[in-house]
N, C-alpha and C positions, 0 to 999 in steps of 0.2 A: 176571511183571514184578517185578524187584527194585528196591530203593531207589535204586540208582545210575541206572537207566533212568528212573525217575520224576523224579529230580532233573534229568536231562538234558532231559526233556520240559518240566518246569517252567521251566527256564532258557530254552528255545526260546520257549515261550509268553510269558514275561516280556520277552524281547528283542523279539518281535513287538509286544507291547503298548507297549513304549517307542517303537518306530518309529512306530506309529500315533499315539501321544500327541504325538510330535515333529511329525509331519505335520499333525495337528490344530492344534497350537500355531502352526506356520508359517502355516497358512491363516488363523487368527484374527489373527495379527500383520499379515498382508498386508491383510486386510479392515479392520482398525483403521487402518492407515496410509491406505488409500483413503478411509475415512470421514473421517479428519482432514483430508485434502486437500480433500474436498468441503465440509466445514464451513468451512475457511479460505477457499475460493473464495466460498462463499455470504456469509461475513462481510465480506470486503473489497468484494464487489460491492454488498452491502446498504449498507455505510458510504458508498461512493462515491455511490450513489443518494440516500442521506439528505442529504449535504451539497449535492448538486445541487438536490434538492427544496427544501431550506431556502432556497436562493437564489430559486427559482421562487415560493415561497410568500410571501416577505418582500420586497416591492418596495423598501422603504427600505434593507434590508441589501444587496440586489443593487446599488442605486445607490451605496452607500458602498463596496462591494467593487470595483465597476467603477472608481470614482473613485480608490480607493487603488491598484488594479492599474496604472492609467495612470501613476501616479507623477509627475504634473505639478504638482499643487497640494498644499499642506500641508493635511492634514485637521484640522478642529477636534478638540479632545481627546476628546470623546465618540465621534465618528466614528472617530478613530484607534484607540481602544480596541476598538470593534466590528470594525473591519477587521483589526487585529492578532490579536484573539481568534479570528476566523473563519479567518484564515490559519494560525494555530497549530493549530487544530482539523483543518484539511485536511492539514497536514504531519505531525501526529501519526498520523493514519490512514494516510497514505502510508508512514510509517516502519513501521507495523504490517505492511502488505503486504510491504514490503521485507524485514523480518525473517523473516516467514513463508516468503517465497520463498527466502531464503538458507538456512533450515533444511530446505528441501525439502518444506515443508507446503503450498506453493502451486505449482500447475503453471505452467510457463513461458508458456503461451498467455495465462493470466489476468494474470500479471505483465507480460507484454509489452504488453497493452492498457492496464494500469494505468500502466506506465512511459510509454507513448505519450501518454496523457492528461495525465500530470504535466508533460510538456515544455511544454504550454501555460502552466501556472502558472509554470514556471521562466523562460519567455520574457517574462513581464510585468515591465516596469521596476519597478513598485511592489512586486512579490513579491521581486524581486532585492534591492531596498533593504531590505525587511523582513528577508530572510534574512541579509543582511550586518550588519544592526544588531540582530539578535535578542538581546535582553538576557536573555530568560527561559531560553535554552539548553534543556536537557532532551532533546537528541538524541544518539544514539550516534555515536562517531567514524566508523564505517563509513557510516552514513547521511549524516552531514555531508559526507564525501568524495564520496558518490554525488551529492548535490545540487550541490556545488561543481563537480564534473566535468560534470554535466548543464547547469548554467548556462554554463560555459565553452564547451561544445559548441554550445549554442543561440546564444550571442553571436558565435561564429565562423562561423555559417552565412552563405552568400553570397546566399540568395534574398531576395525582397522580403517575406517573411512578417512580419518585424518591423514594416515600414511598414504592412502591412494590419492587424496586431494593434493598432498604435498608433492607427490611424484608428478601428477598431472600439471600442477602449476609450474614446477621446475621445467618440464618439457615445453610448456606453452610459452614460457617467458624467455627461452633460449633465443639468442639472436641467430637468424638464418645465415 
């Protein structure tokens, strides 16, 4: 075997090694992307559960939020601050899910359920007032468009959902 033949064999072995390296890299990238989606799904699900749990654990906060969401009465300053802070917290986490979904890091099924749940918040008169008068800002243009569009869609629905929601919020916000 001469030097030229050895060189040819070395090139073939090197080419095969490069192909295997690229395949390995592709598998690792695919696995990493899958893992990122799983982590994003777990994160937004956990965050959603946390702010629901916060309401369940804090009776005073849940009363304030229900009263604020009903949007009928002006809240005292300290209650308005708690209501506004809580809604800001909810919307920040909603935007996180929205951004992850837009980047492809969140699967459509999870985003769809998150979006469906958000429509409840968007349909509440107090949440709509808060959104329209949000002085803190801090949301991306794309997310603001999403919320504005969702609120417009909710407000143009023809079913009696809004009446049922209003009744529910009125009862939930009553002082015991």
